[in-house]
N, C-alpha and C positions, 0 to 999 in steps of 0.2 A: 619792631624798633621805634622809639619815639620820634616825631618829628619835630626838628628845630623850628620854635616858634617864631613867628614874623611879629615885631613891634608894631608896625603900621600896615595900613592897606596901601601899599605902594606897587610898583610892576612886578617886584619879586614876588609879593604875596598873591597878585593874580595868577603868576605862572604856578606857584604852589598849589593855591585853592583848585586851578583847573585840574591839575596832575592828580591830586587828592581826590577830587571828585569822580574823575574817570575810573580811578581804581575802586573806588567804594561802589559805583554803579556797576561795574564789571563783576563785583561779588554779590550785589544784589539783584541784578538783571533778572535772573531765573524766577527768583520768588516775585519780584514785580509782575513779570509776564504773566504768573500764575494767578494773580489776584485781580485781574480785569474781570468785571463780570456786567459793565453796561457801557454802551448798549451793543457795541459791534464785537463778534465773535472772531478776533483775529490775535487776541493774546500777544501783543508786542510792544507794551508800552516801556518795559524795562529796556528792550532792545533799541526803541525809538530814542529813549533819553540817552542811553550810553553812546549812539552814533552821533545825536546832537552835541553831546559835550566832547566826543572824540574830534569832531570838526573844530569846535573851539580851541581845544587843546593844540591841535595842528597849526592853527592862525597865529595863536600866542608864540608857539615856539618858532615860527616863521620869522616873526617881528624881532625876537631875540637874535635868531641867527643872522638875519639882515643886518641888525644892528652892530652885531660883533664884527660882522665882514667889513662893514663900512668904517669903523672905528679902527680896526685893525689895520686897513688900508691907509687910513688918512695919517696913522701915526707910524706908519713905517714898519708896523708888527707883520709876522709872517701870517697869511690867509689862514682862517681857522683857529689862530691861537685864541686863547681864553682871553677876556677882557676883564678889566677891573670892576668892582661893584658900581663905582660911580660912571660907568660907561655904558649902562644898559638902557633901553628904552624908557621914556616917560610913563607915567601913570595913565595918561590919556591916550597913549599909543597902545599900551597893554590891554587896558578895558576895552578901547575900540576894535583892537584885532578878536578879543574875546567874543563880543556882541556880534561882530560880522561873520565869524567863523561860525557860531551857533545859527545865526539866520540862515547862511547859504547852504549848511548842512543839516537843518532841522528836519526830524521826520516825525510822522503822524501828528495827532491833535496835542499830546502832551509834550513832545519835542517843540512844536511850534511855540506853545505858550512858555515852556522854559527859555526860549531865545528871545520872547519878549520881556521876560522877567530880567534877564541878563542886560538886554538892551536898556531897560529903564535904569538899572542900577549903573549902568556904564554912563547914561546921559548926565548924572548927577556927578559921578566920580570924574568924568573927564571934562566938565565943564569949568574947573578950577573955582567952584564955589558958587556957579549960577546955572540953572536949567530950566526949561519950562516944566511947570509942575502945578496940576490942577488949576490950569489956565493962567498962571501967572509965574514969573521967575522965582526961583527958590534959591535962597542963599544958604549955604552950609556954613561960609565962616571958617571951614575947617579942611580945607585942601590949599596947601601951601608947599613952598619949598624952604626947608629948613635943614639945619645941621643934625645929621644922623646921630651925633654924639661918639661915633667910634672912631672915624677915620677922617673927617673933616669933609665927609662926602655931602655935597648938596643935592637933595632928591625930593621930587613931589610927593606926598602923600595924605591920606585922609585918617582921621582918628574916628574915636567913637561916634560924636555927634555927626559927623558927616556920613558915617555908615549907616546910622539910623535913618537920616533923610534919604538916603539911596534904596534902602529896603522899603521904604514908604513908597517912593515913586515907582519902584519896579513893581509892587502889587497893584498899584492903580493902573499903571499902564497894561499889565497883563489883562485886568478886568475889561478895560476899555477895548481890546483888541477882540474880545469874544462877542459874538453877535447877541447870544442869549446866554448870560451867565447863570449857573445852575450852582447852588450852595451844595456843600458836601464834596466837593472836587478839589483840585489844586488850587483854584483861587481862592477858595475858603482858608486853606491852609496858609498860602501866601499873605493874605490879609491878617490872620492871627500872627504870623511872625512879625509882621511890620508893628502890629499893636504892642506885642511884648517888647520889642527893640525900642519902641518910643518911651516905653517906661523904664528903661535901662538907664543906668548912670555908669560912667567910666570910659574905660578905653575899647578899642575894637574887640578885645578878647570877651569882655562882659557884655557888649551888645550882641555878639555872635552866640554867646550862651543863650541869652534871653530870648533871641529869635529863634534859635533851634528848640528851645523848651517850649514856646508858645506855639511853634509848627508842629511838634511832636503831640501836644496835648490836642490841639484841634483835629490832628488826624485820627486821633482815637474817637472822636465824636461824629467822624462823618458818616457811619451807618446809620446815626439816628437823623440825619439830614436827608439822605438818599435811601428811598425804599429797596431799590435794588443791592445796595450793600448789605442792609441789614437782612436781608432774605438769605443772602448767600453767606454772610457771616465773615465778611471782609472789610477791610477799609479801601479808601480809594487808591488806586495804584499810582496816579499821576501825583498825588500828595506823598505819598510814601516816598516817590522819587526825589521829590523836593525837600523832604526830611533829610534823606541821605545827603543831599547836596550841601544843605545847611550843616550837618555834622562835620563834612568836609572844611566848612568854612572855620567852626570850632576848633578844629585839629590844626587848621593854618596859624592861629593865633595863640594856641595854648599849647601846642606840641602833642597833644592827646586826643583821640576821638572820642567822643562820649559814646556810653553805653547804648548799643542798638536796641531797638523795640524787642521785646521777648518773640513775638511773633508779629507777622504782617496782618494775620487774622484777627477776628473780632468777637469776642464772645466764647462760650465753651465750645462750640461745633464750628470747624473750619472745613467743609467739605471740599474748598479747592486747594487746601495747603499741599495735597498730594497729587494734584493735577499736573500732567505734563502738556504745555502747549504746543510742543513740537510733535507729541506722537498722539495726540488725541486723548479721551478718557483712559484712566487707569483702573485696573480691577478695584472695586470697593469705594469707587468715587461715586458721589450723587451725580445722576445724568443731568441735573441741573446746572452743572459746572459750565460756564461758558467765559469768554474772553472777550475783552475790547480795549481800545486805547482811546476812548473818548467818554466824558461825562459832562459835556457841554451843550446838551440839547434842551430845548424848552419844552420837552414833554415828559419832564422829571417827575411828574404827579403820580405816575403810575399806568397810564392810558396805554404806554407801549412797553410796560414793565417786563413782559416776557421776551421783550428782545425780537420782536416779529414785526415785519414789513417796513424796514427802513430803505434809504436808498442803496442801490447797488454798487456805486462806485465811490472811492475816494479819489479825489482829483487835488494834487499838490502842483504848484508851480511857483518859481521865482518870476518877478514882475517888474521891470523898469516902467515906471510910470509917475505922473504928478499926482500930488496929494488930491486935488479936486476929481481927477479921473478915478482915483480909488473909493473916493466916498460913493460914486455912482456905482462902481463895480460891487462895493458891500451890498447897496441896495438889490441889485439884480442878483448876485449869488444868494443873498438870502431868501429871494423868491423862487430860486430853483432847488433849494435842498436844504440841509441842516449842518450843524455842527461847523459852522463858519467861523473860521479865524484868520484875520489879516493882520500880520504884525510887519513891522520895519519902518522906513522912513527915509527921508533924504533922497527919494528917487529908486530906492530899492525895497521891494516887498516880498514877503512869503505869503502865499495864498493857500488855504486849506478849506476844503468843503466836501462834504458827502452829498452826493446828487444821483439821480437817476439817468440824466443826459448829460455824459461826461463831455460830449462835444460842445454843448452850449455853454459849459463851465469854461472851457478853454476859449470859445470864440468871445466870452465877455471879457477875458483877459486880452485877447487881441485887440478888441475895441478900446481898452483902457491903455493899453502901452504894447510892450514887448515882452510876451511871456516866454520863458525857457526853463531847461530843466524840468520839462513836464513829467510827471509820474502818474498814471492813471492805474489803480488797483481794483480788481473786482473782489468783493469782500467773500464770495463764496458761490457755491452751485446753486443757483436759483434765487435764494433769497439772502440777502446781505446780513440779516440779524438771525439767520438759523442758529439753534442751540445744537450741541453735541447729541442732545437726545433725539433730535429730530432727523440728522443724518448720520449715516454710519461712518465709523472712522476709516480713513483711507488706508489701504493696506500698504506697508511698507516694502519698498522695492529692495532686492538683495543688494544691488550695487548701482551707484551712479558716479558720473563724472561731473565735477564743478569746475568751470573754466572762466578766467578773467579774460575778456576780449576788448579789443581797442576802438571797434567800430561796430555800426548797426548791421553792416552786411556780414562780417565774420560772425556776428552773434546769431544770425540765421543760420549761418552754415553750420556752426556748432549744434545749435539746437535741433537742425535737421537729423544729425548724428547722435542725437539723444542726450546732448549735455545740458545741464542747467547753467546758464550764463550770467556772469556780473559784467555790466557795461562799463568800461573805463573810459571816459571821455578825456579828451587833451587836457591835461593840466588838472585833472581831477581824479587821482589815484583812489580806489575803493579803500575804506577802512576795515579793520578786522572785523568789526561787528557786521559789515555788510557781506563779508566772506562766511561768517557763521550763519547768517540769516537764509544764504544761498544753500548751505549744507542742509539747513532745517527744511527748506523748500524742496530739496531733492528728495527727502524723506525715505532714505535708504539707511540700510545696516551697514553697508561699506561705501565709502566716498574716495574717489580719487581727485585730489586736487591739484589744479594746473593753473599757477600764478601768471604764466606767461609774460613775465617781466622781472628781470633781475633786481629790480628796486622794491617789488613786492614780496621778496622771499622771506623777510622777518614777518611782514604782517600776515602772509599766508600761514607762516609756522604758528603765530599766537593764535590764529582762527583755529587751525587743525587742533591744536592743544585744548582749546575751550571745547571744541566739539567733542573731543575724546571724553571729557568730564561727562557729557551727556550720553554716553554709551554708543557713541557712532564710532566705529574703526575708519580712521582716515590715514590715507598715504599722500604724502605731499611729494610731488615729483617737480623739481626746481627748474621748471621750463623759463627760459628767458626771453622768449619771443613768441608769438602767436603760430609762427609756421611751425616751430618746435611742437606746440599743442596740438596742430593739425596732425602732424606725424604720429604724436602718440595716440590721438583718439582714431587714427586710421587702423591701428593694430588692437585696440580696445576689443576684448572679448568677455561679455559678462559672464560666460557660462564657464569661464576657466577658474581655478582656484585664485583667490584673491592674490597672494603673494606672486604667482607665476604672471597674472594679468599686469601688475605693477612693474615686474622686471621686464617684460615685453616692451611696455609704454615708455619705461625709461629709457631702454636701449634704442628705442626708435627715436626718442627726442635727442638724446645724447649724439645720435648719428647724423643728425640735421644741423648743418651750418647755418647760421641766419645773417642776414643784413637787412639794411634799410637805407632809404634815399630821401633825406628831408632838407629843409631850407634853414640856413643859420639865422638866429634871430639877433646875434650882435658879434662884434669882433671878439675873437678869442683864439688862444693857443690850442691847438690840437696835436695829436700824434703825426698828422701828415703835415703839419705847418701852420702858419696864421692863416684864419678865415676872416672874410668881413661880413657883415651883416648883409642877408640877400644870396650869399654863395650857396651853391648845391652840395651837399655833403653825403659822401657814401660811406655808411658805417659797416664795418664787417666784424661779426661777434663782438658788437659793442664799442669797437675802437673806430676812429675816424681813419679811413684809408685812402680816400680820393676826396679832392676839392675841385670843383669845377663852376662852370656858370649854366651848363645844359643838362636838363634833367635826363634826356634820353642818353647823352654821351656818359655821364656819370653813372647811370644804370648799367650800361653795356660794360664799361670798365670794372665795375663791382662785380658783375657776373662772371667776366672772362677771369678774374682774381679766384673767384669761389671754385669755378669748374677746372681750374688748373689742377686742383687736387683730386680731380675725379668727381663723379656724381652719375646718378640713374635717373632722378626726377627733380625738376625744377618746379617750385611753388611761387607764383608771383600774385601779391595781394596789391590792388590797385586802390589808393585813396581817392577820395571825389576831386581834389585838386590837381592829380597826376594828368600829364597831357595824354588824350586819347590813343595818340600813335605810339606810345610807348611800349604798350603791352604787344603790338603785332611785330614792331622793330625786334623786342627781345626773342620773341618766339621765331622769328626768322633766323636771327642769328644762332639760335641754339641748334634749329634744323640743319645750317649750313655748316656750322664749325664742330658741332660734338655730335657725331653718330650715336644712336642708342640711348640718348638722352630724351626723355619725355618732359613736356612742359604743361603745366595746369594753371590756369588763371582764376582768379576770384576778384569780386569788387567788394572793398572792404568798408566803403562809406566813409564817414568822418572819422578817420582813424588817427588823425594827427601827422604821421608819416606820409609822404607822397607814394611811396613803394616799400613793400616789404618782400623780401626775397629769401626763400629756402632752398636749400640743396641737400637731398638725401643721397 
């Protein structure tokens, strides 16, 4: 079905572009993953780009949803009712959300650079005609508020000349963020897109077409610039991802996507075209097939052409720090390792580097400011740049469990039971791409997926469907709480037939009532009455059942209500902020008032809720 074209680059166009980009990257993800050849053997560029854009999409949708609620409430409309075209967010709000979402959700080197490209684009579009550009203010003169021509709606938007300037600024911002730029990478493709856009005349559609064609032509020549690509017979993976995103931009303004490249490979032979990054080498594939998510090292002349001897760890974190501190941080991290990319600004930065001393990289962040969302990934067994030819493929397990867990304590508990875990921090639910990546990490023929959150059911279903297309048999058990997941995991038996195991786990989860004790963040109506900010809430099976002021009292009331219907085992999962005495009080209450009921207590860590309760 053809996309309805957007006339200008306004907030609606931002929303459309983000959605189309996510779908396009979803379709191209596997192909992009498969053509990574330099220099790290982790084959996840397509996945990283998808996750980065997925975070941007979520941020844009949140802005539209929040604006709809505000407008509906102020106008007396019913909450959730659709608002008119003129009542949406501004262009600055939309592109700001897109850039921020990409920044906080950026994954890998390619995702980090894409986030900086979007940030550079947003700086021009959100500035209303002015932004910092190559050391001085740039003036688009083409971002304004004008009549739409359709319904008298006055909305800010950018036309073709403004988009040209935004693409140029984006390419330059991305190049400046990389410590040692290398030609033949996504940076080259971005620069070519900007050059082609500069020569275009006309509206946004014409500029987008020119940028896409310029990027596509540059992508085809990347093997001539980077020897590792030439040897493998492929184009740059990150560049291919950018071409995909620019194709979505064309579709946004024309209503139709341009024809995709015939193949991501370059030249007559493409040994990696049949390579499966999730499952290791495939029969008939050259053993030289390697995967990586980085082409931004300063050793691209071939000294490390075989992919040997690079740093062992990828370190990524968000950082709250001043510009002057980040300048010093760049120098220190550049001395520690390679593949250094630092993007962001206005006090929030996304740091990516490959090092042998992961602790030193984190300590450098602590000295510069406040690092958080720290991710440290070991590239492989022994050597970070070991090729598939040098290490035997890991044998796939028959069955695995993949579970979303809300805290580090539960993550450890699930891992001890053999599950592959995805950590869901408070306010940061995992995206479908993260769940698919976890299924791949589990490396099994059969996977049982436990979302452990009612809000994640559709996300988990999308992940399961995508994993099935990769040949993995996936069963989704719609667990709505981590305590239901614990019950399911307790009866998991890998030796049983898959269907029987799934039925047993589903039955155990379904027989477990769940509750949580948390603190209200604001005044609101609930099924138990009106609560005020700071009140302690007891939720049973997802609905507020108790409102109080004391954590222990509310927890005891919740437990009594749950055990009134019977039970054999009580599971208590304490968050870091729960009072130390609450567990002992509840255990004593169960012993005294409920005969033959056992209690088990776990530490959940920073899980959001003060207490999780399960009754089997």
